[in-house]
LUMRO-233331 format. One record per residue (C-alpha): residue number from 1; residue in three letters; chain; x, y, z. Coordinates in steps of 0.2 Angstrom, whole numbers, plus 5000, padded with zeros to 4 digits. Example, Ala and Ser with C-alpha at 12.3 -4.5 7.8 and 13.67 -1.06 7.14 Angstrom:
% residues 2
1 Ala A 5062 4978 5039
2 Ser A 5068 4995 5036
//
This chain:
% residues 206
1 Met A 5000 5000 5000
2 Ala A 5015 5011 4999
3 Gly A 5009 5019 4983
4 Glu A 4994 5026 4992
5 Lys A 5004 5037 5003
6 Pro A 5006 5052 4991
7 Gln A 4987 5051 4986
8 Asn A 4982 5051 5004
9 Thr A 4993 5066 5008
10 Trp A 4986 5076 4994
11 Met A 4969 5071 4999
12 Leu A 4972 5077 5016
13 Ile A 4979 5093 5010
14 Ala A 4965 5096 4998
15 Gly A 4953 5094 5013
16 Val A 4962 5105 5024
17 Ala A 4966 5119 5012
18 Pro A 4948 5125 5008
19 Gly A 4944 5126 5027
20 Val A 4959 5136 5030
21 Leu A 4954 5148 5015
22 Val A 4937 5150 5022
23 Ala A 4943 5154 5040
24 Val A 4956 5166 5033
25 Thr A 4943 5175 5022
26 Val A 4931 5176 5036
27 Val A 4943 5184 5048
28 Ala A 4950 5196 5035
29 Leu A 4934 5202 5027
30 Asp A 4922 5202 5043
31 Pro A 4931 5201 5059
32 Leu A 4921 5194 5073
33 Ser A 4914 5206 5087
34 Ala A 4915 5202 5106
35 Ser A 4896 5201 5106
36 Ile A 4883 5187 5106
37 Glu A 4883 5189 5087
38 Gly A 4901 5185 5087
39 Ala A 4898 5169 5097
40 Ile A 4884 5164 5085
41 Arg A 4895 5167 5070
42 Met A 4911 5159 5078
43 Gly A 4901 5144 5083
44 Ala A 4894 5142 5065
45 Val A 4910 5144 5056
46 Leu A 4921 5133 5067
47 Gly A 4907 5120 5067
48 Tyr A 4905 5121 5048
49 Leu A 4924 5119 5045
50 Thr A 4926 5104 5058
51 Val A 4911 5095 5051
52 Phe A 4919 5096 5034
53 Leu A 4935 5090 5040
54 Ala A 4927 5075 5050
55 Ala A 4916 5070 5036
56 Leu A 4930 5071 5023
57 Ser A 4942 5061 5033
58 Ser A 4930 5048 5038
59 Asn A 4930 5042 5020
60 Tyr A 4948 5038 5021
61 Met A 4950 5033 5039
62 Arg A 4959 5016 5035
63 Glu A 4971 5024 5022
64 Leu A 4975 5039 5032
65 Thr A 4977 5029 5048
66 Arg A 4989 5017 5039
67 Phe A 4999 5032 5033
68 Phe A 4999 5044 5048
69 Gly A 4997 5030 5062
70 Arg A 4984 5029 5075
71 Ala A 4986 5047 5080
72 Phe A 4976 5051 5065
73 Val A 4961 5043 5073
74 Arg A 4962 5055 5088
75 Val A 4963 5069 5076
76 His A 4947 5064 5068
77 His A 4939 5062 5085
78 Val A 4945 5079 5090
79 Ala A 4938 5087 5074
80 Ser A 4921 5078 5077
81 Leu A 4920 5083 5095
82 Thr A 4925 5101 5091
83 Ala A 4911 5102 5078
84 Leu A 4898 5096 5090
85 Val A 4903 5108 5103
86 Ala A 4904 5123 5091
87 Leu A 4887 5119 5084
88 Leu A 4880 5117 5101
89 Val A 4887 5134 5106
90 His A 4880 5141 5090
91 Ala A 4863 5134 5093
92 Ala A 4863 5139 5111
93 Thr A 4867 5157 5108
94 Val A 4854 5158 5094
95 Val A 4841 5151 5107
96 Trp A 4847 5164 5120
97 Arg A 4846 5178 5108
98 Ala A 4828 5173 5102
99 Gly A 4823 5169 5120
100 Ser A 4814 5153 5113
101 Val A 4820 5135 5109
102 Ser A 4808 5135 5094
103 Val A 4822 5142 5084
104 Val A 4830 5125 5083
105 Val A 4815 5116 5078
106 Pro A 4815 5112 5059
107 Leu A 4803 5122 5048
108 Leu A 4792 5113 5037
109 Ser A 4780 5127 5031
110 Ser A 4789 5127 5014
111 Ala A 4804 5121 5005
112 Arg A 4812 5138 5006
113 Ala A 4810 5139 5024
114 Phe A 4816 5122 5027
115 Phe A 4832 5124 5017
116 Ser A 4836 5142 5022
117 Gln A 4834 5136 5040
118 Gly A 4844 5120 5036
119 Gly A 4855 5122 5051
120 Arg A 4840 5117 5062
121 Pro A 4838 5099 5055
122 Ala A 4857 5098 5052
123 Leu A 4860 5100 5071
124 Trp A 4848 5086 5075
125 Leu A 4856 5075 5061
126 Ile A 4873 5078 5069
127 Leu A 4867 5074 5086
128 Ile A 4859 5058 5080
129 Ala A 4875 5053 5071
130 Ala A 4886 5057 5086
131 Ala A 4874 5047 5098
132 Val A 4875 5032 5086
133 Ala A 4894 5033 5085
134 Leu A 4895 5032 5104
135 Leu A 4883 5017 5104
136 Arg A 4891 5008 5089
137 Lys A 4896 4993 5099
138 Lys A 4878 4990 5104
139 Ile A 4871 4994 5087
140 Gly A 4883 4984 5077
141 Thr A 4889 4987 5059
142 Gln A 4874 4996 5054
143 Trp A 4879 5011 5064
144 Lys A 4890 5017 5049
145 Met A 4874 5019 5039
146 Ile A 4866 5031 5052
147 His A 4883 5040 5055
148 Arg A 4883 5045 5037
149 Leu A 4869 5058 5041
150 Asn A 4884 5069 5044
151 Tyr A 4886 5071 5025
152 Leu A 4867 5076 5023
153 Ala A 4869 5088 5038
154 Phe A 4885 5096 5030
155 Leu A 4875 5099 5014
156 Leu A 4860 5107 5024
157 Gly A 4872 5117 5033
158 Thr A 4880 5124 5017
159 Ile A 4863 5129 5010
160 His A 4858 5137 5026
161 Ala A 4875 5146 5027
162 Gln A 4874 5152 5009
163 Met A 4856 5158 5011
164 Leu A 4857 5167 5028
165 Gly A 4875 5166 5035
166 Arg A 4882 5184 5036
167 Asn A 4900 5178 5034
168 Phe A 4895 5168 5019
169 Gln A 4889 5183 5009
170 His A 4907 5186 5004
171 Leu A 4909 5180 4986
172 Ala A 4925 5171 4990
173 Val A 4918 5161 5005
174 Arg A 4902 5157 4995
175 Ile A 4913 5149 4981
176 Val A 4924 5140 4992
177 Ser A 4910 5133 5003
178 Ala A 4901 5127 4987
179 Ala A 4916 5119 4982
180 Met A 4918 5110 4999
181 Ala A 4900 5104 4998
182 Ala A 4903 5097 4980
183 Gly A 4920 5089 4986
184 Val A 4911 5080 5000
185 Val A 4898 5073 4989
186 Ala A 4911 5068 4976
187 Val A 4923 5060 4989
188 Phe A 4908 5050 4996
189 Val A 4902 5044 4979
190 Leu A 4919 5039 4973
191 Lys A 4923 5030 4990
192 Arg A 4907 5020 4988
193 Arg A 4911 5016 4970
194 Thr A 4928 5010 4975
195 Gln A 4921 4999 4989
196 Ala A 4908 4991 4977
197 Arg A 4922 4988 4964
198 Arg A 4933 4979 4977
199 Lys A 4918 4969 4983
200 Arg A 4915 4963 4965
201 Gln A 4934 4959 4963
202 Arg A 4934 4949 4979
203 Arg A 4918 4939 4974
204 Ala A 4926 4936 4957
205 Arg A 4942 4929 4965
206 Ala A 4932 4918 4977
//
């Protein structure tokens, strides 16, 4: 598997680079204030970036762990935990500002309302995925299927950010976040296709 190392390295770089670009652009173009709005936006941006990194890396856990060692698993877990905490901070401060927990309830009145407020269902999907990961030993191998809700959550979060996120109104951030969403979908599809091809090859050799 030595030939996979350069590919894995470039995959990791390709995953980290967009996140760094978004973070730098946000800070450069729209510095956060020391108010509740700042906490809301910081939680949203940090959560968005770390969900992206966790989702992308989860597609190559075996390869990247082989390349970087078991320490990479800890990095993945730290990214996942950071994403969860940041998004909970984002949600909690939004609830505090609104004075009502109704702001985290998904809106079903229309498609536009649902997607513009896509952060609401995204939060619940991430919480479900996190709970399933913690209970994976009891659930069995099917936990991975449910854990993939993170990908759907990221896409909903991207739509929500594009439509309502103050930081995401900068053109550069919008372009990069759209590319990040497309990248997550592409990596997910390619990984599933690779796994299916390997299964067919194993069955053919059996």
